[in-house]
C-alpha positions as a printed NumPy array, in Angstrom:
array([[  -5.292,   39.18 , -101.395],
       [  -6.455,   38.282, -104.826],
       [  -8.396,   35.668, -104.048],
       [ -10.765,   38.223, -101.806],
       [ -10.394,   40.941, -104.961],
       [ -11.939,   37.842, -107.09 ],
       [ -15.017,   36.835, -104.482],
       [ -16.164,   40.759, -104.449],
       [ -15.881,   40.565, -108.494],
       [ -17.985,   37.247, -108.778],
       [ -20.581,   38.956, -106.216],
       [ -21.4  ,   41.439, -108.534],
       [ -25.134,   40.88 , -110.655],
       [ -24.754,   39.721, -113.934],
       [ -26.832,   38.773, -117.211],
       [ -26.978,   35.682, -118.816],
       [ -24.999,   34.031, -122.014],
       [ -21.537,   35.855, -122.366],
       [ -21.466,   36.759, -118.739],
       [ -23.199,   33.781, -117.516],
       [ -20.889,   31.224, -118.843],
       [ -17.635,   33.808, -117.417],
       [ -19.603,   33.989, -114.624],
       [ -19.896,   29.685, -114.136],
       [ -15.569,   30.117, -115.204],
       [ -14.893,   31.996, -112.934],
       [ -16.793,   30.426, -109.782],
       [ -14.886,   26.792, -111.246],
       [ -11.492,   28.702, -110.777],
       [ -12.336,   30.237, -107.623],
       [ -13.583,   26.801, -106.224],
       [ -10.631,   25.193, -107.317],
       [  -8.475,   27.858, -105.947],
       [  -9.968,   27.578, -102.689],
       [  -9.658,   23.909, -102.287],
       [  -5.841,   24.365, -102.805],
       [  -6.04 ,   26.851, -100.108],
       [  -8.085,   24.521,  -98.146],
       [  -5.187,   22.047,  -98.583],
       [  -2.592,   24.388,  -98.046],
       [  -4.313,   25.544,  -94.885],
       [  -4.338,   21.739,  -93.73 ],
       [  -1.222,   21.517,  -94.043],
       [  -0.324,   24.014,  -91.657],
       [  -1.589,   22.378,  -88.91 ],
       [   0.367,   19.167,  -89.201],
       [   3.679,   18.019,  -88.041],
       [   6.747,   19.87 ,  -90.5  ],
       [   9.007,   17.   ,  -91.676],
       [  11.985,   16.169,  -89.12 ],
       [  15.744,   16.222,  -90.071],
       [  16.558,   13.092,  -89.739],
       [  19.803,   12.097,  -88.312],
       [  21.25 ,    8.45 ,  -87.914],
       [  23.965,    7.765,  -85.055],
       [  26.056,    4.485,  -86.305],
       [  27.517,    4.409,  -82.78 ],
       [  24.342,    3.543,  -81.227],
       [  24.968,    0.171,  -79.273],
       [  24.044,   -3.212,  -80.164],
       [  20.41 ,   -4.514,  -78.622],
       [  21.928,   -6.758,  -76.497],
       [  24.038,   -3.95 ,  -74.005],
       [  20.625,   -2.933,  -72.506],
       [  21.94 ,   -0.606,  -70.36 ],
       [  24.097,    1.175,  -72.67 ],
       [  20.685,    1.225,  -74.92 ],
       [  18.743,    2.996,  -71.835],
       [  21.789,    5.683,  -72.08 ],
       [  21.09 ,    6.415,  -75.861],
       [  17.295,    6.355,  -75.743],
       [  17.412,    8.987,  -73.052],
       [  20.085,   11.16 ,  -74.48 ],
       [  17.858,   11.033,  -77.868],
       [  14.611,   11.595,  -75.1  ],
       [  16.116,   15.11 ,  -74.167],
       [  17.746,   16.142,  -77.603],
       [  14.811,   16.071,  -79.385],
       [  12.727,   17.825,  -76.808],
       [  15.088,   20.758,  -77.408],
       [  15.414,   20.032,  -80.766],
       [  12.108,   19.851,  -82.114],
       [  13.15 ,   19.982,  -85.628],
       [  15.604,   16.575,  -85.794],
       [  14.981,   13.232,  -84.819],
       [  17.798,   10.842,  -83.976],
       [  17.281,    7.345,  -85.395],
       [  20.101,    4.508,  -83.69 ],
       [  21.926,    2.446,  -86.24 ],
       [  24.414,    0.411,  -84.386],
       [  27.425,   -0.232,  -86.92 ],
       [  30.495,   -0.978,  -85.591],
       [  33.338,    0.326,  -88.89 ],
       [  35.266,   -1.904,  -90.478],
       [  37.455,   -1.47 ,  -94.61 ],
       [  35.244,   -4.348,  -95.466],
       [  31.253,   -3.745,  -95.048],
       [  32.016,    0.329,  -95.076],
       [  33.388,    1.168,  -98.836],
       [  30.496,   -0.815, -100.494],
       [  27.759,    0.907,  -97.629],
       [  29.679,    4.347,  -98.342],
       [  29.846,    4.077, -102.422],
       [  26.319,    3.222, -102.139],
       [  25.348,    6.878, -100.231],
       [  24.085,    4.661,  -96.719],
       [  26.469,    5.397,  -94.31 ],
       [  24.644,    6.797,  -90.93 ],
       [  25.144,   10.352,  -90.43 ],
       [  27.6  ,   10.18 ,  -87.741],
       [  29.582,    6.835,  -87.171],
       [  32.866,    6.034,  -85.534],
       [  35.885,    4.679,  -86.841],
       [  40.255,    4.663,  -86.073],
       [  42.357,    7.023,  -86.326],
       [  44.542,    5.38 ,  -88.788],
       [  41.307,    5.849,  -91.699],
       [  40.644,    9.807,  -91.591],
       [  43.373,   10.251,  -94.582],
       [  41.54 ,    6.842,  -96.177],
       [  38.017,    7.849,  -96.666],
       [  39.026,   11.677,  -97.09 ],
       [  41.101,   10.097, -100.394],
       [  38.322,    8.445, -101.352],
       [  35.236,   11.371, -100.596],
       [  33.486,    9.019,  -98.077],
       [  33.187,   12.221,  -95.384],
       [  32.51 ,   15.551,  -95.798],
       [  34.414,   18.994,  -94.163],
       [  32.657,   20.163,  -91.012],
       [  34.37 ,   22.952,  -90.757],
       [  32.285,   25.521,  -90.927],
       [  29.872,   23.563,  -88.148],
       [  32.919,   23.706,  -85.864],
       [  34.104,   26.945,  -86.137],
       [  30.055,   28.462,  -85.724],
       [  30.074,   26.383,  -81.873],
       [  33.376,   27.544,  -80.968],
       [  35.202,   23.973,  -80.902],
       [  37.748,   24.695,  -83.912],
       [  39.555,   25.479,  -81.644],
       [  38.618,   23.878,  -78.287],
       [  40.372,   20.497,  -79.622],
       [  43.363,   18.564,  -79.072],
       [  45.382,   20.066,  -81.572],
       [  47.08 ,   16.874,  -82.275],
       [  44.233,   15.158,  -82.836],
       [  42.549,   17.581,  -84.829],
       [  45.622,   17.699,  -87.514],
       [  44.791,   13.677,  -87.699],
       [  41.159,   14.636,  -88.662],
       [  42.348,   17.53 ,  -91.166],
       [  43.447,   17.516,  -94.769],
       [  44.635,   20.935,  -96.604],
       [  43.143,   22.897,  -93.385],
       [  39.327,   21.614,  -93.51 ],
       [  38.408,   19.351,  -90.456],
       [  36.464,   16.417,  -91.453],
       [  35.852,   14.62 ,  -87.503],
       [  35.612,   15.396,  -83.515],
       [  37.158,   12.82 ,  -81.674],
       [  35.63 ,   10.548,  -79.309],
       [  38.856,   10.202,  -76.988],
       [  42.205,    8.38 ,  -77.512],
       [  44.518,    5.913,  -76.13 ],
       [  48.17 ,    5.458,  -75.274],
       [  49.873,    1.824,  -75.838],
       [  51.328,    1.125,  -72.846],
       [  52.771,   -2.188,  -71.056],
       [  49.17 ,   -4.405,  -68.554],
       [  51.241,   -5.584,  -65.82 ],
       [  49.781,   -8.723,  -63.885],
       [  50.353,   -7.933,  -60.214],
       [  49.208,  -10.9  ,  -58.821],
       [  51.849,  -12.773,  -61.004],
       [  54.217,  -10.167,  -60.063],
       [  53.629,  -11.29 ,  -56.405],
       [  54.144,  -14.934,  -56.949],
       [  57.275,  -14.47 ,  -58.68 ],
       [  58.676,  -11.844,  -56.158],
       [  59.002,   -9.188,  -58.074],
       [  56.325,   -6.947,  -56.388],
       [  54.676,   -6.71 ,  -52.489],
       [  52.471,   -4.386,  -50.367],
       [  55.607,   -3.031,  -48.763],
       [  53.202,   -0.448,  -46.917],
       [  50.71 ,   -2.94 ,  -46.303],
       [  47.933,   -1.072,  -47.675],
       [  46.196,   -3.948,  -49.043],
       [  47.622,   -3.226,  -52.531],
       [  50.271,   -4.859,  -54.242],
       [  52.795,   -1.832,  -55.055],
       [  54.395,   -1.46 ,  -58.575],
       [  56.917,    1.121,  -57.035],
       [  59.384,    0.25 ,  -54.102],
       [  59.124,    2.808,  -50.963],
       [  62.104,    4.792,  -52.727],
       [  59.38 ,    5.204,  -55.548],
       [  61.952,    3.4  ,  -57.931],
       [  59.783,    1.327,  -59.977],
       [  59.248,   -2.38 ,  -59.822],
       [  58.614,   -2.557,  -63.809],
       [  60.216,   -2.821,  -66.783],
       [  61.412,    0.668,  -68.1  ],
       [  63.465,   -0.637,  -71.117],
       [  63.011,   -3.414,  -74.057],
       [  66.421,   -5.108,  -72.334],
       [  64.956,   -5.241,  -68.603],
       [  61.205,   -6.46 ,  -70.569],
       [  63.235,   -9.433,  -72.249],
       [  64.894,  -10.38 ,  -69.12 ],
       [  61.424,  -10.034,  -66.619],
       [  59.573,  -11.977,  -69.231],
       [  62.334,  -14.899,  -69.397],
       [  62.267,  -15.491,  -65.65 ],
       [  58.387,  -14.72 ,  -64.654],
       [  58.173,  -17.833,  -67.36 ],
       [  60.923,  -19.684,  -66.065],
       [  60.211,  -19.54 ,  -62.845],
       [  56.283,  -20.304,  -62.856],
       [  57.461,  -23.304,  -64.744],
       [  60.231,  -24.81 ,  -62.126],
       [  59.165,  -23.254,  -59.355],
       [  55.332,  -23.558,  -59.783],
       [  54.963,  -26.554,  -62.728],
       [  53.04 ,  -23.751,  -64.568],
       [  52.825,  -22.513,  -68.157],
       [  52.611,  -18.741,  -67.997],
       [  53.967,  -16.744,  -70.808],
       [  56.157,  -13.606,  -69.939],
       [  54.767,  -11.165,  -72.096],
       [  51.76 ,  -11.203,  -75.095],
       [  52.894,  -10.876,  -78.778],
       [  49.656,  -10.282,  -80.448],
       [  50.241,  -11.571,  -84.341],
       [  46.7  ,  -11.197,  -86.363],
       [  43.671,   -8.839,  -87.38 ],
       [  46.008,   -6.291,  -87.678],
       [  46.707,   -5.876,  -84.323],
       [  50.488,   -7.711,  -84.681],
       [  51.446,   -4.675,  -87.482],
       [  49.817,   -2.154,  -84.905],
       [  51.715,   -3.437,  -81.938],
       [  55.317,   -3.952,  -83.877],
       [  55.326,   -0.154,  -84.995],
       [  55.266,    0.773,  -81.318],
       [  58.585,   -1.946,  -80.674],
       [  60.057,   -0.795,  -84.037],
       [  59.857,    2.672,  -83.313],
       [  61.521,    2.266,  -79.674],
       [  64.208,    0.6  ,  -81.383],
       [  64.718,    3.44 ,  -83.47 ],
       [  62.841,    2.32 ,  -87.074],
       [  60.488,    4.62 ,  -89.122],
       [  58.449,    2.44 ,  -90.697],
       [  56.866,    5.335,  -93.455],
       [  59.279,    7.82 ,  -94.673],
       [  59.411,   10.323,  -97.286],
       [  62.391,   10.998, -100.452],
       [  63.843,   13.564, -101.181],
       [  61.076,   14.752, -103.762],
       [  58.329,   14.386, -101.113],
       [  57.004,   10.723, -101.965],
       [  56.383,    8.396,  -99.178],
       [  58.274,    5.234,  -99.067],
       [  57.904,    1.752,  -97.269],
       [  60.556,    1.661,  -94.518],
       [  59.81 ,   -1.604,  -92.844],
       [  63.219,   -3.042,  -93.027],
       [  64.778,   -0.567,  -91.484],
       [  67.951,   -2.049,  -89.598],
       [  65.625,   -0.599,  -86.893],
       [  63.128,   -2.707,  -87.494],
       [  64.87 ,   -5.674,  -88.007],
       [  66.199,   -5.428,  -84.503],
       [  62.956,   -5.211,  -82.977],
       [  61.755,   -8.046,  -84.795],
       [  64.56 ,  -10.052,  -83.942],
       [  63.629,   -9.007,  -80.367],
       [  60.386,  -10.654,  -80.723],
       [  62.182,  -13.977,  -82.332],
       [  64.688,  -14.795,  -79.344],
       [  62.048,  -13.743,  -76.722],
       [  59.598,  -16.661,  -78.412],
       [  62.584,  -18.98 ,  -79.395],
       [  65.778,  -18.635,  -76.627],
       [  63.765,  -17.11 ,  -73.629],
       [  60.625,  -18.985,  -74.235],
       [  58.26 ,  -16.375,  -72.879],
       [  55.589,  -16.083,  -75.126],
       [  52.798,  -18.277,  -75.513],
       [  53.124,  -21.117,  -77.786],
       [  49.949,  -20.109,  -80.015],
       [  51.192,  -18.177,  -84.11 ],
       [  47.439,  -16.121,  -83.634],
       [  46.555,  -14.24 ,  -81.275],
       [  44.248,  -11.346,  -81.974],
       [  43.289,   -8.405,  -79.522],
       [  40.777,  -10.635,  -78.022],
       [  43.228,  -12.957,  -76.439],
       [  45.416,  -11.063,  -74.54 ],
       [  42.679,  -10.048,  -71.606],
       [  42.021,  -14.422,  -71.268],
       [  45.994,  -14.903,  -71.204],
       [  46.157,  -11.681,  -68.483],
       [  42.222,  -12.255,  -67.011],
       [  42.978,  -16.224,  -66.296],
       [  46.641,  -15.982,  -64.809],
       [  48.227,  -17.241,  -68.016],
       [  50.315,  -14.443,  -68.941],
       [  52.629,  -11.399,  -66.878],
       [  52.57 ,   -8.614,  -69.315],
       [  50.864,   -6.719,  -72.401],
       [  50.596,   -4.167,  -74.822],
       [  47.4  ,   -3.115,  -74.19 ],
       [  45.677,    0.587,  -75.256],
       [  45.135,    2.438,  -71.994],
       [  40.721,    2.581,  -73.195],
       [  41.088,   -1.443,  -72.668],
       [  42.38 ,   -2.054,  -69.577],
       [  39.134,   -2.687,  -67.827],
       [  38.978,   -6.349,  -70.49 ],
       [  39.893,   -8.787,  -68.106],
       [  37.884,   -7.263,  -64.844],
       [  34.714,   -6.834,  -66.897],
       [  35.231,  -10.318,  -69.253],
       [  37.077,  -12.405,  -66.564],
       [  36.17 ,  -11.217,  -63.338],
       [  40.231,  -10.084,  -62.224],
       [  39.943,   -7.75 ,  -59.417],
       [  40.89 ,   -4.568,  -60.949],
       [  43.535,   -3.617,  -57.203],
       [  45.596,   -6.692,  -59.429],
       [  46.366,   -4.856,  -62.382],
       [  48.76 ,   -2.308,  -62.991],
       [  49.318,   -0.234,  -66.063],
       [  52.965,    1.402,  -66.812],
       [  54.404,    3.366,  -69.832],
       [  56.267,    1.726,  -72.888],
       [  59.789,    0.607,  -72.685],
       [  62.418,    2.464,  -74.361],
       [  64.622,    1.031,  -76.869],
       [  67.917,    0.7  ,  -76.724],
       [  69.282,    3.692,  -77.914],
       [  66.914,    5.777,  -75.864],
       [  63.707,    6.015,  -77.996],
       [  60.661,    5.842,  -75.606],
       [  57.3  ,    6.457,  -77.537],
       [  53.78 ,    5.464,  -76.812],
       [  51.314,    4.405,  -80.156],
       [  49.03 ,    7.239,  -79.873],
       [  45.189,    6.418,  -81.503],
       [  41.851,    7.075,  -80.692],
       [  38.279,    6.958,  -82.21 ],
       [  36.736,    9.855,  -84.057],
       [  33.03 ,   10.212,  -84.816],
       [  32.991,   10.898,  -88.617],
       [  30.104,   12.873,  -91.014],
       [  28.42 ,   11.002,  -93.746],
       [  29.403,   12.281,  -97.349],
       [  25.99 ,   13.045,  -98.473],
       [  25.143,   14.757,  -95.224],
       [  23.665,   18.025,  -94.987],
       [  24.456,   21.235,  -93.448],
       [  21.694,   20.845,  -91.198],
       [  22.188,   17.134,  -90.169],
       [  26.08 ,   17.82 ,  -89.443],
       [  24.85 ,   20.403,  -86.48 ],
       [  22.364,   18.277,  -85.35 ],
       [  24.699,   15.87 ,  -85.116],
       [  26.954,   17.661,  -83.424],
       [  24.422,   19.07 ,  -81.106],
       [  23.841,   16.078,  -80.348],
       [  27.326,   15.056,  -79.097],
       [  27.159,   17.802,  -76.456],
       [  24.28 ,   15.339,  -75.016],
       [  26.46 ,   12.531,  -75.054],
       [  29.08 ,   14.378,  -73.205],
       [  31.164,   14.08 ,  -76.179],
       [  31.781,   17.664,  -77.122],
       [  33.639,   20.424,  -75.425],
       [  30.658,   22.181,  -73.91 ],
       [  30.09 ,   22.487,  -70.275],
       [  26.38 ,   22.497,  -70.143],
       [  24.345,   21.202,  -67.501],
       [  23.472,   18.222,  -69.756],
       [  26.803,   17.729,  -71.552],
       [  27.543,   16.843,  -67.407],
       [  24.421,   15.028,  -66.689],
       [  25.844,   12.893,  -69.411],
       [  29.263,   12.396,  -68.241],
       [  28.283,   11.677,  -64.999],
       [  25.571,    9.046,  -66.323],
       [  28.306,    7.274,  -68.382],
       [  30.535,    7.156,  -65.172],
       [  28.036,    5.462,  -62.633],
       [  27.048,    3.025,  -65.831],
       [  31.07 ,    1.87 ,  -65.96 ],
       [  30.462,    1.235,  -62.299],
       [  27.228,   -0.641,  -62.737],
       [  29.433,   -2.826,  -65.366],
       [  31.849,   -3.11 ,  -62.771],
       [  34.727,   -1.541,  -65.06 ],
       [  37.443,    0.342,  -63.179],
       [  36.829,    3.756,  -63.222],
       [  40.605,    5.634,  -64.894],
       [  41.861,    8.953,  -66.284],
       [  40.19 ,    9.288,  -69.463],
       [  42.385,   10.923,  -72.447],
       [  40.262,   13.76 ,  -73.36 ],
       [  40.021,   15.345,  -76.578],
       [  39.18 ,   19.147,  -75.678],
       [  41.533,   21.429,  -74.061],
       [  39.364,   24.418,  -73.326],
       [  40.382,   24.499,  -69.477],
       [  36.768,   24.74 ,  -68.314],
       [  35.725,   21.154,  -69.981],
       [  38.727,   19.886,  -68.312],
       [  38.519,   20.918,  -64.944],
       [  34.995,   19.75 ,  -64.731],
       [  35.679,   15.953,  -66.299],
       [  38.492,   15.948,  -63.604],
       [  35.811,   16.847,  -61.152],
       [  33.578,   13.925,  -62.201],
       [  36.486,   11.912,  -62.912],
       [  37.582,   12.151,  -59.403],
       [  34.222,   11.691,  -57.791],
       [  33.979,    7.795,  -59.418],
       [  37.6  ,    7.003,  -59.602],
       [  37.661,    3.189,  -57.992],
       [  41.373,    2.74 ,  -58.544],
       [  44.784,    2.629,  -56.875],
       [  46.305,    5.215,  -58.868],
       [  49.762,    5.437,  -58.024],
       [  49.996,    1.696,  -60.142],
       [  49.035,    3.701,  -62.657],
       [  49.798,    7.454,  -62.481],
       [  53.555,    7.156,  -64.728],
       [  51.486,    6.34 ,  -67.646],
       [  49.379,    9.37 ,  -67.09 ],
       [  52.419,   11.488,  -66.765],
       [  54.385,   10.647,  -68.999],
       [  52.357,    9.845,  -72.284],
       [  52.003,   13.919,  -73.094],
       [  55.98 ,   13.96 ,  -73.933],
       [  55.991,    9.665,  -75.406],
       [  52.547,   10.4  ,  -77.715],
       [  52.904,    9.537,  -81.749],
       [  50.56 ,    9.426,  -84.153],
       [  50.17 ,    6.092,  -86.104],
       [  51.926,    5.837,  -89.833],
       [  49.723,    8.374,  -91.827],
       [  49.909,    6.064,  -94.803],
       [  48.011,    2.956,  -95.642],
       [  48.349,    1.583,  -92.016],
       [  45.591,   -0.98 ,  -91.624],
       [  46.682,   -2.613,  -94.741],
       [  50.782,   -2.199,  -93.585],
       [  49.589,   -3.96 ,  -90.366],
       [  48.27 ,   -7.147,  -92.611],
       [  51.327,   -7.546,  -93.93 ],
       [  53.458,   -7.173,  -90.827],
       [  51.081,   -9.517,  -88.942],
       [  52.549,  -12.285,  -91.373],
       [  55.328,  -11.235,  -90.734],
       [  55.368,  -12.057,  -87.146],
       [  53.342,  -15.214,  -87.319],
       [  56.48 ,  -16.564,  -89.237],
       [  59.017,  -15.346,  -86.469],
       [  56.545,  -16.846,  -84.166],
       [  56.263,  -20.282,  -85.93 ],
       [  59.617,  -20.781,  -86.978],
       [  62.475,  -20.892,  -85.186],
       [  64.687,  -20.617,  -88.25 ],
       [  62.969,  -17.419,  -90.29 ],
       [  64.675,  -14.886,  -91.468],
       [  63.682,  -11.298,  -89.951],
       [  65.569,   -9.24 ,  -92.198],
       [  64.665,  -11.25 ,  -95.813],
       [  60.606,  -11.429,  -94.228],
       [  60.617,   -7.245,  -93.59 ],
       [  62.008,   -7.05 ,  -97.281],
       [  59.44 ,   -8.87 ,  -98.635],
       [  56.956,   -7.439,  -96.628],
       [  58.679,   -3.71 ,  -97.496],
       [  58.431,   -4.228, -101.282],
       [  54.962,   -5.424, -100.691],
       [  53.482,   -2.53 ,  -99.5  ],
       [  55.369,   -0.297, -101.447],
       [  54.169,   -1.743, -104.794],
       [  50.607,   -2.465, -104.113],
       [  49.915,    0.571, -101.38 ],
       [  52.353,    3.644, -101.245],
       [  53.073,    3.555, -104.825],
       [  49.152,    4.829, -105.303],
       [  49.705,    7.482, -103.552],
       [  49.809,   10.525, -105.7  ]])
């Protein structure tokens, strides 16, 4: 309005001289203001700056089916929320690469990691609190409370669980049949992990597991002249320590404990943990039931199982498909059963998973955009048409890739979501569930979160211990675990405030 008033004054007739100079100055000022106004108006016609959300869990380019799926989710999301731009940044979490990236402020807006990492990332200020956004969306109370606790500090939530897994015992049924442990007693064409009376034909205690592993290796060696490991024990890339944690728990150990002052103390050399390591040593050197290799990683177990070189392996429920997708194994030749009980009846299943976390420098708007994009990925508690469509798309892509479809351990507890997910899983399920059902039935009462502090570092230290036991028949488990305990306490747990 002020500009209009100035134009009206300039139109008034004036004489030459001071008035003329004033007139020229005013005309010049009006011209400049008009130019600025024109630029502002022109700017109104431009695309507003979009809120950029970088998505670190974007698949690598060679995974064409997965990339196509993400591109479709991006298209749908950006159509519904045009103020956002989704940018895919394939990133696989690793402590070695993440810390430098976070320190330089280059972390994707949202990325996925492991459940062992949230507390460490919070300690270092690498991730941000998203409690307000979760409450605004109504997701806070729909999150599995155990998973929410693993992602929280002082009542603030720093992440969203993608899914969970439980550790269990994977069985190659073909080998079990060859040595006479199972058969197809009901004639439906699939080997049965239970007998006609419903009793399990798989080991339910660690003593039975050792006896079964020894029996398989000896029988395959004596009757079929084949070297087959009864069981796989991993020992590298932190997987040895990861599995050993669960074995030690079931023998009754606690690997990290709090003293009377509330300080966390290493307990790797607890008598029950020593007993668990003795169990591995006997399996290797007395039973001859383990592979000769002293360094096996997670990528080795499905090679052994998928090619018939091992009968059993401890694996996560989210990885059962790997022998099928990587080695073409018939999915009906797999069974997945609960972790065995230890000598005193302890029976736990290590419970982990994959959380989505958010960069420390992400804005509120970016976090909200990233959370809403999770709905388009089918990774939220929402049951909107686009969310359910994504769940179906994920199932169909898995089937196209030849994967067995099993119940997923869902991170949301709202009944509307769980009922919808169960219905979709039932439509796509392609396995013989009786050979898997015991695991899913017992997991809710067996699940136990991983040890709380410097977990990956603890796993790495335990890897070295297991490798020495597998390499040396004269190794001393008690001495090895005491040395490991001192190292872990000195270099890691003593740093905790």
